N, C-alpha and C positions, 0 to 999 in steps of 0.2 A: 247882403253884400252877396253879390255874385262869385260863386266861386267856379274856376274853370279846373276842371280836371285831365291832365297833362301828362301823356305816357312818355315816357324818357328813357329812348334807346341811344345809348351812349359810341355804342359799335368800337369799331378799332384804331388802332394807332393814335393819332391825336385828339379824335374823338371825342374819347373822356375828356382830354384836356378843356378843349373849347366849350363843348356842354356846358361841363362844370361853371365857366366864368357865367355862358348865356342864362343858366338859372337861376343865377346872384342877382343879373340884371332882371331877371323877370321879377323876382322879389324885391328889390328896391322898386321896380315899376308900380306894383300891388301897395306897398307901404307908401310913395309919393300920391298914389293916387287916393287910395282909400273907400273906393266903392266896388274894388271887386280882391279878388285873392287867387294863387295856386294850391293846389293841390297835386303833387309830383307821385307819379307811380313809376320806377327805375327797373329794366328789362336788362340783365347782362345778356342781350342777344349779341350775334355775331361770330366773328373766326372763330374767337376762342372758345366761344358755347363751340359752335360744329365743330372743333379738334376735341374738344372732352365728350359731346351728344352727338356728334353723325349728322348733326343739321342745323340750321343757323338759326333757327325758330323753333319752341313747341310746335306740334301738332294742331295745338288749338290756340296759337298765337293770335291769329285774327280775330278771336272772341275774345278773349283778354282785352285786345285794344277798342273794341268794336264801341264799349260806352263813354270813352275818354272824349273830352272837347277836341284836343290836336293832338297829334304826336311829334316829337322833336327829337329828331334823328342828328347823331353823329356823325360818322363816316362807316364806312364798309370794304374791306379787303386788306389783306396782307400777302407777303409773297408766297407764304407755302400752303395759299388755298386757290385754286384755280377762281380768275374772275368771273367765270360764267355760274359759279355755284355760290359765290358771295353775292354776286347781285342777285340773280334770278331768285335766291331763295329766302332773301330776305325784303330789300327792297324793291324789286319789282314784284314780289309778291304782295306787297301790301300795295303799292301801287294800284294794282288789277282790283285785288279782293276788296278795295273801297273803293272802285271806281273812280280814282283821284284823275280825271281825264285830262285837267287842266294843267300844265307844269305851267307857271307864272315865274319869267328871271327878267328883275329889271339890270339894264346895263345904262348906268349914269356914272359919269365922270364928276364925283368930287374936287372941292378945291383942295389943293393939298395933295391927291391924287398923282400919282406916277405914269402919264402917260406915253406912250413910245412913239405917240404920233406926232411930228413937229408941226407946231402951228396951229394945233387942237387946242379950245377954250372948251371949260367944264359945260357952256352951254351948248355946244356941237355935238355932245353924247349922252343923250336922255332919250333909250329907248325903252322897249320894254317888251321883251317875247311871249308868246301864248303859243306854248309849243304841243302840239296832241299828245299825250302822255299815256294812251291805253293800247293802240294799236299800232297799224303802220309797219314799220320796216321791225318795230320790237314785239312784233306779236309770238314769234316763239313758234310762227308756222313751218313748217319744210319736213326735211326726211334726207336720211344718211342711206344712201344705199352702197352695197355689195362694199361693205366697210372693209378696209386693208389688202381689197382685191386690185389689179390691173385698172380694173373697169370700173371702180369707183365714183361715187356720183354723191353732190351734195346738193340740197335743194333749201333756197332760204327763199321764204315767202314774204311779203308783204302784205297787209290783209288792212283794208281800205271801205269801211262801211258808208251809207248815206246817213244813219243816228251819226257814227264816231267824228265824221266831216263836219256835218252842218252842227253839229252843239260846240265844238269848239271853233269853229270860224263865225258862227253867232257871239261867242263870248269875246270874240275878239273885236268883232264890230262896236258891241256894248260898249268896250271899254273906250276902244279909240272914240265912241259919242262922247263917254264920259269926260273924256282926256281934252275933247278939242282939238286932236291930233288926226293925222295921217293913217292910212291903213296897209301894210304893205303884205301880201303874199308870196311867199320864195317858196317855187317847186323846181319841177324840171321834167315839163310836159315836153319837153321835144326829145327826151332821151326814153322815160319812162310811159310808154305810151298807152297804157289803160289807168294806172294808178295816179299819176300824175294830170294828166288829163283830165281825168273824175275828181280829182281836188281843183281844179282850175274852174271845170264847171260848176262845183258845187258853190266855190268862193263866189263868183257870178250870180250864180240863182238868188242865195243869201245875200246879195248886196243890193239885192232892188227894193228890200224893205230899210236898206239904210241910206237915202238918195244923198244925205247930206254929210256923209263922210268922204273924204277924199280917200280913193284908193289908187295902188299901187299891184303890179305885179311881176314879179322878177323871177330867171331863174337861178338858182344856188349857187353857181359861180360867179354869176355877176354881182350877187349882194355880194357873196364875199369880197370882191374888189372894190363896191363903195361902202362897206364898213368901214373900209382903210382907208379910203381916197377921199369920202365925202359921207362921214357918220352923220352929219346932220338932218338928212335927208328923212331921216329913220324917226318914225314916233311908236305905234304900236305894229309889232310884225306877228304875223302867225303862220307856221309851219310845219309841216310833220315831224313825227320823232326822230328819225335819226340827222334830219336837217338842223334840228331845232337844239339837238346834245351836240353837235359839233360849233355850229356859229355860234351859240351862247358861250364856249369857250375862248374862244375868236375874240366876244363880246368883254368877256372878262378880263383878258388881255388889255384891248385898248382902255378899261375903264379903271385899271391899276395892277392888275392881277389876281388871282385867283384869294385870294387871301380876303377879298371884299366882295366874293361872288355867294350869294345866297339865293337859294328857290325856293318856291311855294309847292306844294303839290295839289291841288284843290279839287274838290267835290263838290263845287259849286250848289247841287243839291241840297247837301246839307245832310245827306241818307247817312252818310257815314263821316266818321275825322278826316280832316285833313292834315297833312301831314307837312313839315318845315326843317328847311335843313343846310349847311352850309355845302357848297358841292367844290371844295376844293381836294376831296377824297383823303383818305387816311395818313399819307404822308410819311410813309414807316419810318422813312431817314431821318426824322427828327421827333420824333414820336419820344415822350418820355424825359425832354430835357428842358420844356418848360417853357419855351420859345415859339410853339404855333401861335400864328395869326387869329384871335378869339374874333374880330369884328365880323366876318362873315358869319357865324353863330350868330350874333347880335342883330347883323342885319336880319337874319329871318327871323329873330323877334320881332323887329318890325313888322315884319309880313304877316306874325302872328296878330300882333294888335289890332293890323289893318282887318285882318280878317274877324277879329271878334267885335267890330264894332268901334274900335278906339283909333281913328285917323290922324288923332292931336298927339298920342303918343305914338303912333308909329313914323310921322313926321319928326317928333322931336329927336328920338333915337337917331334918324339919319343923319339930322342936324349935328346932332353931340360928336356922330363920326366924324363928320367935316370939318369940325372943330380940330377933335384931335388930328386931324392929318396936317391942319392947319399949323398946329401949334408946334409938332412936331418933338413933344416932349415925352411922349410912350406909345412910342413904335416899335413893333418886334424888328429883329432884324431881316425879315425880306422886304420889308417899307424902309430900311436903312438906319432902324432904329437900334436899341440897346436894352430894349423895355424886356420882362418876360410876360407871357401871357397873363399871368394874373394881376400885372401891375397895369395892363392895359386897360382891363374890365375895372379895376378899381379907379382909372379916369375918367371910364364913362362913367358909374356908378358915380362917383363925385359931383360929375356936374347934373346927376338926374338927382 
């Protein structure tokens, strides 16, 4: 029997609440399959850990995580810890340290989900964002000069390497070929005359190896408009770190809200573990009330099963989420229901 070692970082706010339910779903999956099991190691890292220890994770944190098969992350952030500390010293540290250069985010409107767009059917919203996840605008390169003086200057650099652009764009082409769908590159080459012109050039270069893949290129502002006005035009989308971060939140709003939004941080080479997470944040305003929506964290489990090579289980989880949305018997308040976090997970587990 195959054993998968899972590092669990519940994090802050509602993170522990939704991750606990996701772990229960994983345990049920293992029981239902019979061919694999999970070995969970829990790490109490996050903002509480920072306030007690002065760091978001210990110095040897990456070494502790290195030998696991996957990382399951809840949420990071609380109001009394600066966002740039909570983000850079945990989530981004893991992403960069383990070269998780693909951020894979599905934007799929399931039956029963509440879409704010009039006249849009579930089959009209079925896209996958491939977001560059290791450099770009989030590389952390820049300078803060003459601080607190009248001539204070801040410089924030975007870093775009040929290797970084080529590998994520090629991943997107391969995914589009596999899914037999179109590939759209989103950039801002008209205004960002170095980084995005470079991105556009590499998109065309890599595309020569994929003559069978239908391609489009859009400026980010036009892409934002078309996601709202005509979402069915999109299949696979590849874009930079910053644009991907913003557009996937727009996608989450279109596809039923942040309570259904999950993301995978992939190291496709398998050199390091990949990380799976709900992307709704820590939601401190509802933490501890037992009403947080666990469906995003369960969707992240679906992505993990796909990553481990069990696509049938990955699909089954999505089908179950859709059944729950249609039945409307076990939904949390953010989706118009009255169920608790645990009751929603109970419904998923019952169907498994």
